[in-house]
Structures are given as C-alpha cells and as structure tokens.
C-alpha positions as CSV (number, residue, x, y, z in Angstrom):
1,M,4.7,-23.6,-10.8
2,D,7.0,-25.2,-8.6
3,D,6.1,-24.7,-5.0
4,L,7.8,-22.3,-3.1
5,N,9.1,-22.7,0.6
6,E,10.3,-19.6,2.2
7,Q,13.5,-22.3,3.1
8,D,14.5,-22.2,-0.9
9,I,15.1,-18.5,-0.6
10,Q,18.6,-17.5,0.3
11,Y,18.4,-14.6,3.3
12,F,21.8,-14.8,4.3
13,P,24.1,-13.0,1.5
14,L,21.2,-10.3,2.9
15,D,22.5,-8.2,5.4
16,F,19.7,-6.4,6.9
17,D,21.3,-4.2,9.5
18,S,22.9,-2.6,6.6
19,L,20.2,-1.6,4.2
20,Q,19.6,2.0,3.8
21,K,16.9,3.7,1.9
22,G,17.6,4.3,-1.6
23,D,19.5,0.8,-1.4
24,S,18.6,-1.8,-4.5
25,I,18.8,-5.0,-5.6
26,A,19.4,-5.8,-9.0
27,P,17.8,-8.5,-10.7
28,D,20.5,-10.7,-10.9
29,R,21.2,-10.8,-7.6
30,L,17.1,-11.6,-7.0
31,E,17.9,-14.6,-9.1
32,R,20.5,-15.5,-6.9
33,L,19.0,-15.2,-4.0
34,T,15.5,-17.1,-4.8
35,N,17.1,-19.9,-6.9
36,R,14.9,-18.8,-9.2
37,K,15.1,-17.9,-13.4
38,R,13.3,-14.4,-14.1
39,G,10.0,-14.3,-15.6
40,T,8.8,-17.4,-14.1
41,D,6.0,-17.3,-11.7
42,G,8.3,-18.7,-8.9
43,Y,10.5,-16.2,-9.7
44,N,8.0,-13.7,-9.0
45,L,6.6,-15.0,-5.8
46,A,10.1,-15.6,-4.2
47,V,10.5,-11.4,-5.0
48,L,7.6,-10.9,-3.3
49,A,8.4,-12.9,-0.6
50,L,12.0,-11.5,-0.3
51,R,10.1,-8.1,0.2
52,E,7.9,-9.0,2.5
53,R,10.9,-10.7,4.5
54,I,13.6,-7.3,4.4
55,V,10.3,-5.3,5.7
56,R,9.7,-7.9,8.4
57,E,13.8,-8.0,9.2
58,C,14.1,-4.4,8.7
59,K,11.0,-3.1,10.8
60,D,12.1,-5.5,14.0
61,R,15.0,-3.7,13.8
62,G,13.8,-0.5,14.1
63,K,14.0,0.4,10.6
64,H,10.9,0.9,8.8
65,F,10.9,1.0,4.9
66,T,8.9,1.2,1.9
67,V,10.2,-1.6,-0.2
68,A,9.0,-1.7,-3.9
69,L,9.6,-3.7,-7.2
70,V,11.1,-1.2,-9.5
71,K,11.8,-1.9,-13.1
72,G,12.9,-5.4,-11.8
73,S,14.9,-4.4,-8.9
74,L,13.7,-4.6,-5.2
75,R,14.3,-0.8,-3.8
76,I,14.0,0.9,-0.6
77,L,12.4,3.8,-1.4
78,T,13.9,7.1,0.1
79,D,11.2,9.1,2.2
80,E,10.3,11.5,-1.0
81,E,9.5,8.4,-2.9
82,A,8.2,6.3,0.0
83,A,5.8,9.2,0.4
84,L,4.5,9.4,-3.3
85,Y,4.3,5.3,-3.8
86,N,2.2,4.8,-0.1
87,V,-0.4,7.1,-1.7
88,R,-1.0,5.2,-5.2
89,T,-1.0,2.0,-3.7
90,F,-3.5,3.3,-1.5
91,R,-5.9,4.7,-3.7
92,A,-5.3,1.3,-6.2
93,G,-6.5,-0.4,-3.0
94,F,-9.4,2.0,-2.8
95,R,-10.6,1.7,-6.2
96,R,-10.2,-2.4,-6.1
97,S,-12.6,-1.9,-2.7
98,G,-15.1,-0.6,-4.7
99,K,-14.7,-2.7,-7.8
100,S,-15.0,-5.8,-5.1
101,L,-17.9,-4.3,-3.9
102,R,-19.8,-3.9,-7.4
103,R,-18.7,-7.6,-8.1
104,L,-19.9,-8.7,-4.6
105,S,-23.6,-6.7,-5.3
106,K,-24.0,-8.9,-8.7
107,V,-23.8,-12.4,-6.9
108,N,-26.8,-14.4,-7.9
109,T,-28.3,-15.3,-4.5
110,A,-30.3,-17.7,-5.5
111,A,-27.9,-20.5,-5.2
112,L,-27.1,-19.6,-1.9
113,S,-28.7,-21.0,1.8
114,D,-30.6,-19.0,3.8
115,Q,-27.4,-18.6,6.0
116,Q,-25.4,-17.6,3.3
117,K,-27.8,-15.1,1.9
118,A,-28.3,-13.3,5.5
119,D,-24.0,-13.1,5.5
120,H,-24.0,-12.2,1.9
121,E,-26.4,-9.0,2.8
122,R,-24.6,-8.3,5.6
123,N,-21.2,-8.1,4.0
124,L,-23.0,-5.7,1.0
125,I,-24.4,-3.1,3.8
126,V,-21.1,-3.3,5.9
127,F,-18.5,-3.0,3.0
128,G,-21.0,-0.3,1.3
129,K,-21.3,1.6,4.8
130,M,-17.4,1.7,5.4
131,L,-16.6,2.9,1.3
132,Q,-19.6,5.6,1.8
133,A,-18.2,6.6,5.0
134,A,-14.8,7.0,3.4
135,R,-15.6,9.0,0.7
136,S,-17.6,10.9,3.0
137,A,-14.7,11.8,5.3
138,R,-12.6,12.7,2.3
139,A,-14.7,15.2,0.9
140,A,-15.5,16.4,4.2
141,I,-11.7,16.9,5.0
142,A,-11.5,18.5,1.1
143,A,-14.2,21.0,1.8
144,T,-12.5,22.4,5.3
145,P,-10.8,25.6,4.4
146,H,-7.2,25.9,5.6
147,Q,-7.5,27.9,9.0
148,R,-4.4,30.5,9.3
149,T,-2.9,29.5,12.9
150,T,-0.3,32.3,12.7
151,P,-1.2,36.3,12.6
152,G,-0.9,38.0,9.5
153,L,1.1,41.2,8.6
154,P,-0.3,44.3,9.8
155,G,-1.6,46.7,7.0
156,P,-0.4,50.1,6.1
157,V,0.2,52.5,8.8
158,G,-3.0,55.1,8.9
159,E,-5.1,52.9,7.0
160,T,-8.1,51.3,8.9
161,K,-9.8,47.7,7.3
162,S,-13.5,48.7,5.9
163,E,-16.2,46.3,6.5
C-alpha cells in the first residue's frame, strides 16, 4: 500500500462554497481528485480523507453536512437522509462498543504487569458502567409515556365523564 499524504489529494477543483445538500461526487471524479485508481486501499483512504476535508471546510463556512459514501459516490446527504444515516451509524457505534467491551473482558491478564492489570480492570469497570448507563437511559426514555401538552377537545354537550 502506498503512503497517503493529504498533499496528494487535489482539493482545488472542489468549490466548497457551492456544495449543497443533495450534491454527489461521482467515482470518476473522485479518481481524478485523489490521483488513485478505484478499488485500491490508497483510493479508499483518500476518499475518506476527502470526505473529512469536505466536512471540515464546510463546517468552517457554517454549513453542517453529513457526507457519506453511497454506491461509490461521495454524497452530501439531505436532512431527511442524514436523519436516517446518523441514527444507523450511532447504533452501529453502540454495537461496536459492546463488542469491544466483550473482547476487553476476554483479555488474559496473566501476562500484564500490576499497573497494566489495574488499568485494565479500571477500564472494564468504567466502560461497563458507561454502556450500562446508556442502556438504562434508553430503557427509561422508552418507558416514559407521552404527556399531552395541549388540551383535548371537549366531549359532547350534556354528557359527564364517568370515573
């Protein structure tokens, strides 16, 4: 795999000021911008670097975009698409955290020094509590019934509420 330098990626043909939600950059143009061929590790890393650069440059301009790789193209998601995409990525990250914690709990501490063991045990406790707190909060939010903030329509005239 060749070394990827941010200097190798050509940003100048991109006009960050004109980018809008819903815009897409085709794979052919991505190849020209990254100076890499599709399907290579260098290309994939360069496209990810370009995505981060677009997000950073647009954020500096007051535009807060979600940029995703969709079917080989870099796409600036619309608000509707971003709402769905960001939920999926958050949930995927949450699942990754759980898997990482399970792997962390399977580490054999026999080969660790006393300090490393203490750090490892502290990390297990802290990360476990963080994950449990998030799960508990999600369960508590889901269990809270919706409270109506506006008054309902009155019942028919002459009827009283039976209790």
